[in-house]
C-alpha positions in Angstrom: 17.7 -47.6 10.6 14.7 -49.6 9.5 12.6 -46.7 8.8 15.1 -45.3 6.4 16.1 -48.5 4.6 12.7 -49.9 3.8 11.5 -46.8 2.0 14.6 -46.8 -0.2 13.1 -49.7 -2.0 9.4 -49.1 -1.5 9.0 -45.3 -1.7 12.1 -43.2 -2.7 12.1 -44.5 -6.2 8.9 -45.7 -7.4 6.6 -45.7 -4.5 5.5 -49.2 -5.6 2.2 -48.6 -4.7 -0.2 -47.3 -7.5 -1.0 -47.6 -6.6 -15.6 -37.7 -3.5 -18.6 -38.2 -2.0 -20.2 -40.0 0.9 -22.8 -42.3 -0.6 -22.3 -46.0 -1.5 -22.2 -46.9 -5.3 -25.5 -48.2 -6.6 -25.7 -52.1 -6.5 -25.5 -52.5 -10.3 -22.6 -50.2 -10.6 -20.8 -51.7 -7.6 -21.3 -55.1 -9.2 -19.8 -53.9 -12.5 -16.8 -52.3 -10.7 -16.2 -55.7 -9.0 -16.2 -57.5 -12.3 -13.6 -55.1 -13.7 -11.3 -55.3 -10.7 -11.5 -59.0 -10.6 -10.4 -59.0 -14.2 -7.6 -56.6 -13.5 -6.3 -58.8 -10.6 -6.3 -61.9 -12.8 -4.6 -60.0 -15.8 -1.7 -58.5 -13.8 -0.9 -62.0 -12.2 -1.4 -64.3 -15.3 -0.5 -62.3 -18.3 2.9 -62.1 -19.7 3.8 -58.5 -20.8 6.4 -56.0 -21.4 6.2 -52.2 -21.9 7.5 -48.8 -21.3 5.9 -46.7 -18.6 6.1 -43.0 -17.5 6.0 -42.3 -13.8 4.9 -38.7 -12.9 5.2 -37.3 -9.3 5.7 -33.9 -7.9 6.4 -32.5 -11.4 9.1 -35.0 -12.0 8.9 -37.7 -14.6 10.7 -41.0 -14.9 10.6 -43.4 -17.8 10.7 -47.2 -16.9 10.7 -50.4 -18.6 8.8 -53.5 -17.3 9.1 -57.1 -18.2 6.6 -59.5 -16.5 6.2 -63.3 -16.9 3.8 -65.5 -15.2 4.0 -69.3 -15.6 3.9 -72.6 -13.8 7.0 -71.5 -11.8 5.5 -68.4 -10.5 5.9 -64.8 -11.2 9.2 -63.1 -12.4 9.4 -59.4 -13.1 12.1 -56.9 -14.0 11.5 -53.1 -13.7 14.4 -50.8 -14.7 14.9 -47.1 -15.3 15.5 -45.7 -18.7 16.7 -42.2 -17.6 18.4 -40.8 -14.6 20.3 -43.0 -12.2 20.4 -46.7 -13.0 17.8 -48.5 -10.9 16.2 -51.9 -11.1 13.5 -53.9 -9.2 13.6 -57.6 -9.6 10.7 -59.7 -8.4 10.8 -63.6 -8.1 7.6 -64.8 -6.5 7.4 -62.8 -3.2 11.1 -62.1 -3.2 11.9 -58.5 -4.3 15.3 -57.0 -4.7 16.0 -53.4 -5.4 19.3 -52.5 -7.2 20.4 -48.9 -7.1 23.3 -47.8 -9.2 25.3 -44.6 -9.0 28.4 -43.7 -6.9 27.4 -46.0 -4.1 25.5 -49.0 -5.5 22.9 -50.5 -3.1 21.0 -53.6 -3.1 18.1 -53.9 -0.8 16.4 -57.4 -0.5 12.9 -57.8 0.9 10.3 -60.4 1.3 7.7 -57.6 1.2 5.2 -58.3 -1.5 5.9 -55.1 -3.2 4.2 -54.9 -6.7 3.9 -52.4 -9.4 0.6 -53.6 -10.2 -1.8 -53.6 -7.2 -3.9 -56.4 -5.8 -7.4 -55.0 -4.9 -9.3 -56.7 -2.1 -12.6 -56.4 -3.8 -14.8 -58.2 -1.3 -13.6 -55.8 1.5 -14.0 -52.7 -0.6 -17.6 -53.5 -1.8 -19.2 -53.7 1.7 -21.3 -50.9 3.2 -18.7 -50.5 5.9 -16.0 -49.8 3.5 -13.9 -46.7 3.7 -14.0 -46.3 -0.2 -16.6 -45.6 -2.8 -16.3 -47.6 -6.1 -17.6 -46.1 -9.4 -17.4 -46.7 -13.0 -15.8 -43.8 -15.2 -15.7 -43.3 -18.9 -13.8 -45.0 -21.7 -10.4 -43.7 -22.9 -7.4 -44.8 -25.1 -4.1 -45.5 -23.4 -1.1 -46.8 -25.2 -3.2 -47.2 -28.3 -5.7 -49.4 -26.6 -9.2 -48.9 -25.4 -9.7 -48.8 -21.7 -12.4 -48.6 -19.1 -11.9 -46.2 -16.3 -12.7 -47.2 -12.7 -12.5 -45.1 -9.6 -12.0 -46.0 -5.9 -12.5 -42.8 -3.7 -11.9 -42.5 -0.1 -14.8 -41.5 2.3 -12.5 -39.6 4.7 -9.2 -37.6 4.8 -7.1 -40.6 6.2 -6.5 -42.3 2.9 -6.0 -41.8 -0.9 -8.1 -42.6 -3.8 -7.3 -44.4 -7.0 -8.2 -44.2 -10.7 -7.5 -47.2 -12.9 -7.5 -47.5 -16.7 -8.2 -51.1 -17.7 -7.8 -52.6 -21.2 -11.0 -53.8 -22.6 -10.1 -57.3 -23.8 -7.8 -58.4 -20.9 -8.7 -56.1 -18.0 -4.9 -55.3 -17.8 -4.1 -52.2 -15.8 -2.5 -49.7 -18.3 -2.6 -46.6 -16.3 -3.2 -45.8 -12.6 -3.4 -42.5 -10.6 -3.2 -41.7 -7.0 -5.8 -39.2 -5.9 -6.2 -37.0 -2.9 -9.5 -36.6 -1.1 -10.6 -33.9 -3.6 -9.8 -36.1 -6.6 -6.6 -34.2 -7.6 -3.8 -36.4 -9.0 -0.8 -36.8 -6.7 1.0 -39.3 -9.1 0.4 -41.3 -12.1 2.0 -44.3 -13.8 1.1 -45.1 -17.4 2.2 -47.3 -20.1 3.1 -45.6 -23.2 3.8 -48.8 -25.1 2.6 -52.2 -24.1 2.7 -55.8 -25.4 0.2 -58.1 -23.8 0.3 -61.9 -24.0 3.9 -62.1 -25.5 6.6 -64.7 -24.8 9.1 -63.5 -22.2 12.7 -65.1 -22.2 14.9 -65.7 -19.2 17.5 -63.2 -20.6 14.9 -60.4 -20.5 14.5 -60.9 -16.7 18.2 -60.9 -15.8 19.4 -57.7 -14.1 22.0 -55.4 -15.9 23.2 -54.1 -12.5 25.0 -57.3 -11.7 28.2 -56.0 -10.1 27.1 -54.0 -7.1 28.0 -53.9 -3.5 25.7 -55.6 -1.1 25.1 -52.7 1.4 22.0 -54.0 3.2 19.6 -56.8 3.4 16.0 -56.5 4.6 14.2 -59.8 5.3 10.8 -59.7 7.2 10.8 -63.4 7.8 13.0 -66.4 7.5 16.0 -68.0 9.1 18.2 -64.8 9.0 16.6 -63.5 12.1 16.4 -59.9 11.1 12.6 -59.8 11.6 10.6 -62.0 14.0 6.9 -62.3 13.2 4.2 -63.2 15.8 5.9 -60.7 18.1 3.7 -59.2 20.9 4.5 -55.5 20.8 4.5 -53.2 23.8 3.1 -50.4 21.8 -0.3 -49.7 20.1 -2.3 -46.5 19.0 -5.1 -45.5 21.4 -7.4 -44.9 18.3 -7.1 -45.5 14.7 -8.8 -44.2 11.4 -11.8 -46.3 10.6 -11.1 -49.8 9.1 -7.4 -49.8 9.8 -6.3 -53.0 11.6 -3.1 -54.5 12.8 -1.9 -57.0 10.2 1.7 -57.7 11.3 3.8 -57.1 14.5 7.5 -57.8 14.6 10.7 -56.9 16.2 14.4 -56.9 14.9 17.6 -55.0 14.9 19.7 -52.9 12.6 23.2 -53.6 11.4 24.6 -51.6 14.3 22.6 -53.7 16.9 19.8 -51.1 17.5 16.6 -53.0 18.3 13.2 -51.9 17.1 9.6 -52.9 17.0 7.6 -52.8 13.7 3.7 -52.7 13.4 1.9 -52.7 10.1 -1.7 -51.5 9.8 -3.9 -51.7 6.7 -7.4 -51.1 5.6 -7.0 -53.7 2.8 -5.7 -51.1 0.4 -3.8 -48.3 2.1 -1.2 -49.3 4.8 1.3 -47.6 7.1 4.1 -48.9 9.4 5.1 -47.8 12.9 8.7 -48.3 14.1 9.6 -47.8 17.8 13.2 -47.8 18.8 15.5 -46.3 21.5 15.9 -42.6 21.2 19.3 -41.3 20.5 18.7 -37.8 22.0 18.5 -34.6 20.1 15.5 -32.5 19.2 12.3 -34.0 20.9 9.7 -32.0 18.8 7.6 -34.0 16.4 8.1 -33.5 12.6 6.4 -34.7 9.4 8.2 -35.0 6.1 6.9 -36.0 2.7 8.4 -37.9 -0.1 5.8 -37.3 -2.8 2.5 -38.9 -1.5 4.5 -40.8 1.2 4.5 -39.1 4.7 6.8 -39.8 7.6 6.0 -38.7 11.2 8.9 -38.8 13.7 8.4 -38.0 17.4 9.7 -38.9 20.8 7.7 -40.8 23.5 9.9 -40.8 26.6 13.1 -42.7 25.8 11.6 -44.0 22.5 11.7 -42.7 19.0 8.5 -43.3 17.1 8.3 -43.3 13.3 5.1 -43.6 11.3 5.5 -44.0 7.5 3.1 -44.9 4.6 1.7 -43.8 1.4 -1.2 -42.2 3.2 -2.1 -38.5 3.8 -0.3 -36.3 6.4 -3.4 -36.4 8.6 -3.0 -40.3 8.9 0.6 -40.5 10.2 0.1 -37.5 12.6 -3.1 -38.9 13.9 -1.5 -42.2 14.6 1.9 -41.0 15.8 0.3 -38.8 18.4 -2.1 -41.6 19.6 0.7 -44.2 20.2 0.9 -45.6 23.7 2.2 -48.5 25.7 0.1 -51.6 25.8 -1.2 -52.2 29.4 -0.1 -55.5 30.9 -2.8 -58.1 29.9 -4.3 -55.8 27.3 -5.0 -57.4 23.8 -3.6 -55.8 20.7 -6.1 -55.0 18.0 
């Protein structure tokens, strides 16, 4: 099912997304934060770098290696595990492939712009209507380098906050933490060694997991016909948490021919997906599951199974899942 396969790549291993108070930041501080976040966005897209990272979540720790090259041909990136099961994520422009080793190797291909390093919509976050408050933190050392700490905290319970450690000279993101509404860390991704601005060869970007079975392919656009954009969905939430808007609507089918509709909502930083498909019977009670900071709401609406999934708090997927309704004929989607 689409709601299962997509998180295999985006949530189950790395989460891929890195990536208090209720008053707006002072103008001078907000301006300074914007400068640092602009530097970060440029650095993670234009710098060549390689390094070793530690990913912590739910008391578990993974060690990863990343190799990233940006040149006239675009961005190529390889992330692979150094412990546990063999896993790799390969990025070539907007094409992202996840290779999972083990007893049943799996490749998941996706056009989703999944990135280890986040792209922050600074202009949206700095407005008075923003759902986040941006502040400057202190200065700390990460991987032997001096960094500036920047925080982006939510104004409500429907999204997470972020803390970034940015290298002084380049603005490169060396550590990121996902925070709940109280500021407690839910997960952290940190370089323990990093080389910035170094040459990266083609060989370093080639996968080691080359002989695996192609079990599934996910493509959200293109000629394969798996996913059709510009689709007008028959479903929409009655209400949404503030500043979440519909950014994509599509339809497709799974390998067994089951059709589904897919909606993506975002506030510019956080996002969640809604899948609607025919119900296969069974327990009709709603349930919520968690994979680290990722929450999944599953419930029935008549003869339809509804799934809401995203790296957002439990309150968000439950609020949206219980507010889903059919679109009245002639009603515009928002």
